[in-house]
C-alpha positions, 0 to 999 in steps of 0.5 A, spaced: 591 117 524 591 111 519 598 106 519 599 109 512 599 116 515 604 115 520 611 119 520 615 113 519 611 110 513 613 111 506 606 115 504 607 120 510 615 121 508 613 123 501 608 129 504 614 132 509 616 138 506 624 137 505 625 144 501 630 147 507 634 140 508 641 141 509 643 148 508 651 149 510 656 154 512 663 153 508 670 153 511 668 150 518 673 146 522 674 146 529 668 148 534 667 155 533 660 158 536 660 164 531 660 159 525 655 155 529 650 161 530 651 163 523 649 156 520 643 156 524 641 164 522 642 162 515 637 156 516 632 160 520 631 165 514 627 159 510 623 156 516 616 156 516 612 157 523 610 150 522 611 143 526 617 139 524 623 136 526 630 139 525 637 136 525 643 139 527 649 137 523 657 138 524 662 139 519 662 132 517 655 131 516 654 127 523 648 128 527 649 132 533 642 133 535 635 131 533 629 136 536 622 137 534 618 144 535 611 146 534 613 152 530 620 151 527 622 158 526 621 160 533 624 154 536 630 154 532 631 162 533 632 160 540 639 157 538 642 163 536 641 167 543 647 164 545 647 167 552 641 164 554 643 157 552 646 152 557 653 150 557 651 143 554 647 147 548 653 152 547 658 146 545 652 143 541 652 150 537 659 151 536 660 144 533 653 145 528 655 147 521 648 145 517 641 143 519 636 138 516 629 140 516 623 136 516 616 139 516 610 135 519 602 136 519 602 136 527 606 137 533 604 129 535 607 127 528 613 131 529 614 128 536 614 121 533 618 122 528 623 125 533 623 119 537 624 115 530 630 119 528 634 119 535 633 111 535 636 111 528 642 116 529 643 116 536 646 123 536 651 125 542 646 131 545 640 127 545 638 123 551 639 115 549 635 109 551 641 104 551 638 097 551 641 091 547 636 087 547 629 087 544 623 085 548 620 078 548 613 076 547 609 070 547 606 068 540 600 064 540 600 062 533 593 062 528 596 058 522 595 051 524 589 047 526 593 046 533 596 052 535 603 052 538 605 057 543 612 060 544 617 065 545 618 070 540 622 076 538 623 081 533 618 082 527 611 080 528 610 076 521 607 070 523 599 070 523 597 069 531 596 073 537 602 076 540 602 078 548 607 082 551 612 085 552 615 081 557 621 084 561 625 078 560 626 071 557 625 068 564 618 072 565 616 069 558 618 062 560 615 062 567 608 064 563 609 059 558 610 054 563 604 056 567 600 055 560 603 048 559 601 046 566 594 049 565 592 048 558 596 043 555 598 047 549 604 044 544 610 048 544 614 044 539 615 046 532 611 043 526 616 039 523 617 036 530 610 035 531 609 031 524 615 026 526 611 024 532 608 017 532 607 017 540 607 022 545 613 026 547 615 027 555 611 033 555 605 029 555 607 024 560 608 029 565 602 033 563 604 039 560 601 037 553 595 034 550 599 030 545 595 033 539 601 030 534 598 023 535 591 024 536 590 024 543 585 030 543 580 033 538 581 039 534 575 042 537 577 040 544 584 043 543 581 050 540 577 050 547 584 050 550 586 055 546 580 060 548 581 059 555 589 060 554 587 067 551 582 069 557 588 067 561 593 072 558 588 077 557 587 077 565 580 074 565 583 068 570 577 068 574 573 065 569 578 060 567 578 058 574 570 058 575 570 053 569 576 048 571 572 048 578 565 046 574 569 041 570 572 038 576 566 037 580 562 034 574 568 029 573 567 027 580 560 027 580 560 022 574 566 018 578 571 019 573 576 021 579 582 020 574 579 026 570 577 030 576 584 029 579 587 032 572 582 038 573 584 039 580 592 039 578 590 045 573 586 049 578 592 048 583 597 051 578 592 057 577 591 058 584 599 058 585 600 063 579 595 068 582 598 068 589 605 068 586 605 075 583 610 080 587 606 086 583 599 086 584 595 090 579 588 087 579 583 092 575 589 096 572 588 092 565 594 093 560 599 098 563 606 100 564 609 103 570 615 108 570 619 111 576 625 115 575 631 115 580 637 120 580 643 121 583 650 124 582 648 125 574 646 118 574 639 116 572 635 109 573 628 108 570 624 102 572 619 099 568 613 095 570 609 091 565 602 089 567 598 086 562 591 084 564 592 085 571 598 080 571 605 082 572 609 081 566 616 083 569 620 089 570 626 092 568 631 097 569 634 102 564 640 107 565 639 112 559 645 116 557 647 123 555 643 126 561 647 131 563 644 138 564 637 136 563 631 136 568 629 129 570 622 130 567 625 132 560 629 125 561 623 121 562 619 124 557 625 123 552 626 116 554 618 114 553 618 116 546 624 112 544 622 106 548 615 106 545 619 106 538 619 099 538 614 097 543 606 097 542 604 102 548 598 100 552 592 103 554 595 106 560 602 109 562 603 111 569 609 116 571 611 118 577 612 125 576 608 131 572 611 131 564 610 138 561 607 135 554 604 129 557 597 130 553 602 131 547 605 125 548 598 121 549 596 124 542 602 121 539 602 115 542 595 114 540 596 115 533 601 110 533 597 105 537 591 107 533 587 107 539 587 111 546 593 112 550 593 116 556 599 118 561 597 119 568 600 120 575 597 116 580 595 120 586 592 115 591 589 108 592 592 101 589 596 105 583 599 110 588 602 104 592 604 100 585 608 107 583 611 107 590 614 100 589 616 102 582 620 108 585 623 103 591 626 099 585 628 104 581 632 107 587 635 100 589 637 099 582 641 105 581 644 104 588 647 097 585 649 100 579 653 106 582 656 100 587 658 096 581 660 102 577 665 104 583 668 097 583 669 097 575 672 103 575 677 101 581 678 095 577 680 099 570 685 103 574 688 097 577 688 094 570 692 100 567 697 100 572 698 093 571 699 093 564 702 100 563 696 103 560 696 111 559 689 111 563 684 106 565 681 103 558 674 105 556 673 100 551 676 093 551 676 088 546 677 081 547 678 076 541 677 068 541 677 063 535 672 057 535 673 051 530 673 043 530 679 041 526 679 047 522 671 046 520 666 052 521 671 056 523 669 063 527 672 069 530 669 072 535 670 079 539 666 082 545 667 089 548 667 091 555 668 098 558 666 102 565 659 100 564 660 093 563 659 088 557 657 092 551 653 086 547 650 090 542 658 091 540 659 084 539 662 081 532 663 075 529 667 073 523 666 068 519 673 066 517 673 067 509 681 066 507 684 059 505 688 057 511 690 050 514 685 047 518 687 049 525 691 055 524 689 059 530 695 064 528 692 065 521 685 066 523 687 071 528 690 075 523 684 075 518 680 077 524 684 083 526 686 085 519 678 085 517 677 089 524 682 094 523 681 095 516 674 097 517 675 102 523 680 105 519 675 106 514 669 108 518 672 112 524 679 115 521 679 120 526 677 116 532 672 120 535 666 115 535 669 111 541 669 105 536 677 104 537 679 100 543 684 102 548 686 095 550 686 088 546 686 081 550 688 076 545 686 068 547 693 065 547 700 066 549 707 069 546 705 066 539 698 069 538 701 076 541 706 076 536 702 075 531 697 080 533 703 085 534 705 084 527 698 085 524 697 091 528 704 094 525 702 092 518 695 096 519 699 102 522 696 102 529 701 103 534 697 106 540 693 100 542 695 096 547 695 088 546 695 083 552 695 075 551 692 071 555 695 064 556 692 058 560 697 056 566 700 050 568 695 044 567 690 049 564 688 051 571 683 057 572 687 062 576 694 060 574 693 064 567 699 068 565 699 074 561 704 076 556 705 083 554 710 086 548 717 085 550 717 078 553 714 081 560 709 076 563 705 077 569 701 072 573 696 074 579 695 071 586 689 066 585 684 070 589 686 077 586 679 081 584 683 083 577 684 076 575 677 074 576 675 080 572 680 078 566 677 071 567 670 074 566 672 077 560 676 071 557 670 066 559 665 071 555 669 071 549 670 064 549 662 063 550 660 068 544 665 064 540 663 057 542 656 060 541 657 063 534 661 056 532 655 052 534 650 056 530 654 056 524 655 048 524 648 047 525 646 051 519 652 047 515 648 041 517 641 043 515 644 046 508 643 044 501 646 043 495 641 048 492 644 053 496 650 054 492 646 054 485 646 061 482 639 065 482 636 059 487 633 063 493 629 061 499 623 061 495 625 057 489 629 052 494 622 051 497 618 050 491 623 045 488 624 041 495 616 041 495 616 038 488 621 033 488 622 031 495 629 032 496 635 036 493 638 029 490 632 028 486 633 036 484 640 034 482 638 028 478 632 031 474 631 032 467 631 039 464 623 037 462 622 035 469 625 042 472 621 046 467 614 043 470 616 045 477 612 050 480 615 057 480 621 055 475 621 058 468 625 055 462 631 059 463 631 058 471 630 050 469 636 051 464 641 054 469 639 049 475 640 043 470 647 046 467 649 047 474 649 040 476 650 037 469 656 042 466 658 041 459 665 038 458 
C-alpha cells in the first residue's frame, strides 16, 4: 500500500464510508444495560458485513471503546448478547448510548486505524500503552557538506539518515560517544561550526576531525561518514578490517603517529563489540517482546536490535488490562507501540498471537516493506527471548515492590494530613523567576504509580504583577488551573481533579491558595504548604495545614523523604521551565513583536539586512526590495518602527 493509501492519511480518510456515524438513543443518563443494548441494536440495522472500526460512546459523546472487525455487522451484534459478555464488557455496554462507524477496505486497514484512534482518544475500556516520552533516534544529517551526527526526538523533518529507536537517551549517548571515538564526526551545530577559528576541545581529545577549520578534507570526511553508516547498519566487521589495514599501512610507512590513531580507533571498536550485554549477531533489525503478569499487573519488556547490535531495552506497563488474556494485551500493545515507531523487519514475541499474520500484514503496509512476527523456538533467538522474559519478570517484581511501598506512603500521608482516603492525584506547585523577570509557574503530578510526567504543566505568568510577588504568581497559576478544570471536567469523572495540593511556601502561600480555592468554589481539595525549616535545612521542613496546624517529621521519616522528592521535582521542573524561557528571551528579536512577521519573514529580513537593528532603521524602499516582503508588508513593518504622530 502506498503512503497515501494508509488509513491515517487524508486521502484514505476521504474513502472511508462514514454514512452510519454517530447514531444515538435519546434520554440516556445513568448506566442502563437495556438502553445500551437498544443503542447498539439501532446501529446494527445499518451495518454492512465489511471490515471497519467502531467506537462506543457514552451519553456525553466520550469514547468508551475502539474496536475493529472483519465484518462489522457480525462483530457489533455480539454486544447485544449480554449473557455471553464478560462483566467488563457488560459495564461498557451499560454506558454506551451511541456509536461511530468507519468502514475500511481491508481488515489490515481496520487494525491500523484502530491503533490510531486508541492512541488519540485513550478510551477507558481499551488496553493503553502509557508512555510519557517519545523514542530517541540518531540523526546523521545529509544537508551539509560535513554532516553532523546528533540525538533526535520528534518529527523527522531534517534531511538525513535516522537510526533507531533507542530505548533511552543514555543508549543514544553511548552510541554517539562510540561514533565520535571511531569516526571523529562533528556533533556541534552549524552556527557553532561557522564561528570557530581554531579547533575545540573535542579535537584535542580525538573525538572530532575538526572540519570547522579545515583539518580534514570534504572527501576524507565523507569516507568517515560512510564508515559510520556501515557501523550503524551492523557491518562493523568490514569497518574493523578497514581500520586494521590502514593501521598496518601507516606502520609500514613508519607514520607511527597515524598508526597509533588507527590503533586507538580499532581498540574502541573492539571494546564496543565486546560490551554488548545482549548478543544478537545475525538477527539484523528486530524488536523482541516478552510479557510477564502477576496479580492483574502486566509488564512488557522490549529489546531493540538494529544491525545485530543492542540499542537498549525498556519496560512498559500497559493499563486497562483487567479481564483480558495476555495474548490480547500483547497484541493491542504492539499495534499501539508501532503507531509512533517504525517497525523493523522482524518482531519476535514470546507467545503465539491469534492475529499475528494480520498484524504482520498491517505493519507491512505501514512500513511499506515486509514485516514478520514470529515466536522463536530454538537457537540464539530462543536464548534472546529467554533473556527478555527474565527481564520482564524482574521489572514486574520491582514495579510491584515500588507500588506496595508507594501505597503505604500514600496511606500514611492520608492519616497525617487528615485526608478522607489515600490521594490518587497529588499536584505540587512552585514558581521560578529572577527579580520578577521571565516568571514561570510549574505544576507536577504524582499518584500511586509515581510521577505522571505527561501531566506536568508550566504557566507563563501573564498578569501585570509586582516583580517578585510570589503570592500574585500563585494566585494566577491556581486561578487558571481551576478555571480550566471547571470547564473541561465539570463532573470530575476524568481523574484530572487533584485530591491534594502541595504548595511551596509557608503560611502566606497557604492562605493565598485557600483564598483562591474559595473564590473558585472548590472546597473539597486539601491544601498543604511546605516551608523550609530553620536555616533552610533539608529534613527540617514544616508542613502547614489549614487552621494553623503545623507538622514536622523526624529527619529519617520515609514520608518526609517522599514529600521532599515531590517538592524537589516541582522545583526542578520550575527551574528548567524558567531557564528555557530566559534563554528564549536572550535570543529574541524586536522583529518578533511586529504583527504579521512570522519565522519565515523574520529569517528573510535578517538574511537581507543582517541585523534586526538594520531592519528597524531601513527606509520603506529598502524594505520593499527585501525578498518575500510585499509592499503592504513593508509598509506595515515601516509603520511599526516609525509610528506617525
